[in-house]
C-alpha positions in Angstrom: 89.8 -2.8 38.8 86.3 -1.3 38.6 85.2 1.4 41.0 81.6 2.6 41.2 79.6 5.1 43.1 76.0 6.0 43.1 74.9 9.5 42.1 71.6 10.9 43.2 69.3 11.9 40.4 69.6 15.6 39.4 65.9 16.0 39.8 66.2 15.1 43.5 68.9 17.7 43.9 66.5 20.2 42.2 63.6 19.2 44.6 65.9 19.7 47.6 67.1 23.0 46.4 63.5 24.2 45.6 62.4 23.1 49.1 65.2 25.2 50.7 64.2 28.2 48.7 60.6 27.8 49.6 61.4 27.6 53.3 63.6 30.7 53.0 60.9 32.6 51.1 58.3 31.6 53.7 60.6 33.0 56.4 61.0 36.2 54.4 57.2 36.5 54.0 56.7 36.2 57.8 59.6 38.2 59.1 60.2 40.6 56.2 64.0 40.2 56.4 66.1 38.5 53.8 69.5 38.9 55.6 69.6 35.4 57.0 68.5 33.7 53.8 71.2 34.8 51.5 72.5 31.3 50.7 69.0 30.1 49.7 68.5 33.2 47.6 71.8 32.6 45.9 70.7 29.1 45.2 67.4 30.4 43.8 69.2 32.8 41.4 71.7 30.1 40.4 68.9 27.7 39.7 67.0 30.3 37.6 70.3 30.9 35.7 70.6 27.1 35.2 67.1 27.1 33.7 68.1 29.8 31.3 71.1 27.8 30.3 68.9 24.8 29.8 66.7 26.9 27.5 69.7 27.9 25.5 71.1 24.3 25.4 67.8 23.0 24.2 67.3 25.6 21.5 70.8 25.1 20.1 70.9 21.4 20.8 74.3 21.9 22.4 75.8 19.1 24.5 78.2 20.0 27.3 79.1 19.0 30.8 76.1 21.0 32.2 73.6 20.5 29.4 71.8 17.5 30.9 71.2 19.1 34.3 70.3 22.4 32.7 67.9 20.9 30.2 66.3 18.9 33.1 65.9 22.1 35.1 64.4 23.9 32.1 61.9 21.0 31.6 60.9 21.2 35.3 60.4 25.0 35.0 58.2 24.7 31.9 56.0 22.2 33.8 55.8 24.5 36.7 54.9 27.5 34.5 52.2 25.4 32.8 50.6 24.9 36.2 50.2 28.6 36.8 46.6 29.8 36.9 45.6 31.0 33.4 45.3 34.7 34.5 48.9 34.7 35.8 50.2 33.1 32.6 48.3 35.7 30.5 49.5 38.6 32.6 53.2 37.5 32.3 53.1 36.3 28.7 55.2 33.5 27.5 57.5 31.2 29.6 60.6 33.3 28.8 58.9 36.4 30.3 57.8 34.5 33.4 61.4 33.2 33.9 62.7 36.7 33.4 60.3 38.1 36.0 61.2 35.4 38.5 64.9 36.1 38.0 64.3 39.8 38.6 62.4 39.1 41.8 65.0 36.7 43.1 67.9 39.0 42.3 66.1 41.9 44.0 65.6 39.8 47.2 69.2 38.7 47.1 70.3 42.3 46.9 68.0 43.1 49.8 65.8 45.3 47.7 62.1 45.4 48.4 59.7 43.3 46.3 56.0 43.3 46.3 54.0 40.7 48.1 52.7 39.5 44.8 56.2 39.1 43.4 57.3 37.2 46.5 54.2 34.9 46.2 55.0 34.3 42.5 58.6 33.3 43.4 57.5 31.1 46.2 54.7 29.5 44.1 57.2 28.7 41.3 59.7 27.0 43.5 56.9 25.1 45.4 55.7 23.8 42.0 59.2 22.8 40.9 59.6 20.9 44.2 56.2 19.2 43.9 56.8 18.3 40.2 60.2 16.7 40.8 59.0 14.8 43.9 55.9 13.5 42.3 57.7 12.4 39.1 57.8 8.9 40.3 60.5 6.4 41.1 63.9 7.4 40.0 66.7 5.0 39.6 70.1 6.0 40.9 72.6 6.4 38.2 75.7 4.3 38.5 79.0 5.7 37.4 81.7 3.2 36.8 85.4 3.9 36.4 87.4 1.4 34.6 
């Protein structure tokens, strides 16, 4: 007997997650409080950690259960960083430094510490770019997983 189920593309999951984070960060910018947005901030930090894992998997060419999704997240992050204005890229340095800064900003918000308006805008802009990149990537076919 063959069973099958459709699985949404990982990039669609990333786009939805990025959208939730953007909405939460917009609320934080307008209200100044991060208390009600903890779940989205946790998702932001977890996604940034997934990107870091993707960087590690890519550099070591390691394959594991999470490597595909992590490498995809890393690729989306690199595309988002490439879209930064040149002055921002030069100020932050290489992509690893940009990701490290974003992780620092997201972690600080999650821990209810104060971040500057510029840091908040950088984090919002990054997740907005990730969302837009993944949505505009074109048609995605659903993956089919079959159990024999």
